[in-house]
N, C-alpha and C positions, 0 to 999 in steps of 0.2 A: 382772945387769946386760947380759947380750949382748941378753936381750928391749928393755930400755930403751934400746941403740944403736939396734936395727933402729927401734924406735917412733919415734924422733928420724929417723932418716933418711928415714920416709917408708915403711919397708916393716912393714907389717903380718899377721898372721899370720892364713890364710883358713880358716878351718874351711867345713864344706861348709854350702852355703847355698841352698835353693830357690831355681831361678829364676837360678841361676848356673852354672857352672864353671871352674874354674881353669886357665887356660895353664900354656905350659911357662913364661913368666917368672912363675909365680904371680900372676898378674893375673886379674881376675874380668871372665868374656864369659856376657854371658848366653845361655840356653838356653832356646831360644825356645821348646820346648812344655812348661817345668818355668815359663818365665814368665809363659805364660795361665792358668795355675794361679794364683799370687802378683795377676795382675792381676784376675781374680774374685775374689778371696777380700774386697779391697779395694772393687772396686765392689759385690761382696753388703753390707758392712758400714756405706759409703757409703749406698746402700739401702734402710738399715734392718734387718737383719738380725745377727742374738745370734753368738758365736762358736762357740755349742752348736747352732745352726742350721746357719752355714756347715760344721761341722765334719760333719752330720748327711747334709747334700747332698753336699759330697767324699766321703764313704763310699759315699751311694748311687750315685753315678757313676764309683767306682772307678777317683779320682785318686789317683796314687801319693805319697807325702814322698819328701823328698830320701834316706830309707833306703831307700825299696821298700814302705811300709807301704801298706795302702790302710783301713787302720781310723784315722782323725781324730778326736784331741780339741780340745777350744776350749782348752785350753793351748798346743796348737800352731798353732792359727789367731792365736792371740792374742801368741804371739813375732814370726810373719810379720808383725803386723801393726804390732806395735812396734819390728822391726829395720830401723835406719837406712838399713840397706847398700841397701837396694831403692829409696828414691830417689838413690843413687848418693853419698852423705856413710860416714863410716867412722867408728867411736868405738874404738880400743884400749880395753882394758885394760879391761872392763866387772865386769870376777874375776880375783881372783889368789891362788896358794896361797901361804900363809903356812908351811906345812911339807911340805917336801920328801918326806917321808917317808909320809904317809897320803894325798897326792896332792889331796885335799879344797879348791874352790876357795872362794872367796867372792867377795859381792859386793862393790866396790869401793865404798866410803862415803867416797871422799878419803884414802884409806889409803897410796894409790900414782895417781902420775901419771897422767892420760889424756891421749888425743892422741886429737883430732877433724879430719878430713880433708875438707870439703866437695866436690862432686864428682870425687871421687878414680874413681870408675867408671862407666860408663852407667847410668841408669838404667832399671827398671822401670816403676815410679810415678812421675808428675809429684809433684813438691815440694808442689806446694799440695794435691796431694788425700792423699799420705802427712801432714801437718802437721792437713788438715781429721780425719782418721782419729784422728792423734791427739789433739785437742780432742774428738770423740767418745768416745774412750775414758776421759780424765778424767772428763768429765762423767758418763758413765758410773757411774765409782766412787762420785758423790753421787745416785744413785740419778734421773737425768735422762738421757735418750737423744738429744735433740736439739741443734742448733748454740747456740739462742736458748733463754736461761731462760722460763720463764714469768712474764709482766709480772701484776703484781694493782694496781688503783688501790685507796689507803684510803678507802673511805667514807665514814666520821665518826671523830670521834675529834678529838685535838689534831693526828693527821697525815693528816686528811683533805685528799683530791689528790695524794698523795706517791706514788710506785710503788715496790712492794717486790721486791727480788730476792734470791732465796738466795745467802747470802754466800760458799756453798763452788762458787758457778758458775766455771769455771773457762775463762771467757769475757773 
């Protein structure tokens, strides 16, 4: 109940996040050194690198995670790419804890209210870059790595002249 009231009032929990520090008012403030790493991750992904390649490169360059580790995993890179806070937004209550005895959190699949605040704090990456990365991630789920689908013109048969597009393309 107390968390619900905080979220309704726009007071969100601020877990540690690469690229940001928390000030005395519990607001996210850009950490310029870490923000360079976040921008590099987004740039590399937009340039065509995979999460595995980015993780290997960050490990090789000895960059630190928010927890101070120098060993990067593809999952941690993907987590940074998918976190809406890097473009200045906040989505609160992505997970929830059904039983306070074991403290296991679960993904919120409309089990609890979620709260979204656009332009909540200063962004590290532009909204356009963030959205482009989300589109690339969604397309990669279906085996395609680019922005646009591969288009093929049907050369013969009843559908001659029509263009085929993969039905799961996220564009």
